[in-house]
N, C-alpha and C positions, 0 to 999 in steps of 0.2 A: 272169733275171727283169728286166724293165724297171722303171725307177724309177716310172713311172706305175702299173704293176700293183701294186707294193709299197705305194705310197701309198694306193691304193684298198683294198688288203687291210688295211692298218693302220687306216684310217678305219672299216672294218667290224669288225675284231677288237678294237681297243683298248677301245671302250665295253663290250664283253662281258667284258673283263678288269678293268673298273672303272678303266681308265687313260684319261688325257686326251690327245687328239691334239695339243693345243697344245705339250705338253712334248716331242713327238717330231719336231717340224719340223727341229730342228738335229741330231738324233741318228738320223734315219731311215736314213741310209746304213749306219751301223754295225748298226742293227737289221735292215735288209734283208739285209746280208751274213750275219748269223746265221741268218735265216730261210732264205736260199738254201742254206746248209750243211745245214740240217735237211731241206730238200727232197731233197737229194742222199743224206743218210743214210737217209731213208725210201724212196728210189728213186721219188719222185713226179715226174711230168713238168712240172707247173706249179702256180701258186698256186691255181687252181681245184681241182685234185686235193687240195691241202693243205686247202682249205676243206671238201671232202667228208670228208677224213680226220678233221678236227676234229669234224665232225658225227657221224661214226661212232664215234670214240674220244674221248669227252669228257675223259678224263684227259690227253690231249695238250695241253689248254689250260694245264695246270700248267707244262709244258715251254715252251710259247709265252710264257707270262708271264715266266718266267725269262730267256728270250732278249730280251724287251722291256725288262727292267730293266737300265739301263746306269748304272753309278756314275760320277759325275763328281767328281774331286778338285780342289777349288779351292786346296788348300794350295800347290801348286807355282806357281800363277798369282798369288798374293797377294804383291805387292812389300813391303807393310808387314810381313809376317811375316819376310821375309828381311832387311829393314832392321833390325828388332828383334833378330834373331839376330846380325847382324853388329855392331851397335853395343852391345848390352847383354849378351846371353847368352854369346856366344863369348869376349869379353874376360874375363868372370867365370870361365868354365870354364878358360881358359888360366891365369889367376891362381891358381885352386885347384890345378891340376895342378902349377904351379911351386912352390907352397907345400908340397905333399905331397912333391915331389921333393927339396926342400931339407932335409927332416927326416931 
């Protein structure tokens, strides 16, 4: 599936799922890969066949919505968290471990 086909499909499908396109601009490649895998699972030839499938089997929209929901963890990207861990929490944990080991 070409990127332009996937973008058109997402712009069509997301409003029907009560999701906003703006949130998918950065995540569309991952979403498109998931949809492509679903096409293969269903043995569908292209995205238009998937649209027809969605119209025929409305329960498929539940699966599509799950594929469109991508969790982004900001924890590992937040330098302040690691700075706090390094400067505050880890030294306290080490001190507690040493105190318990001395007893």
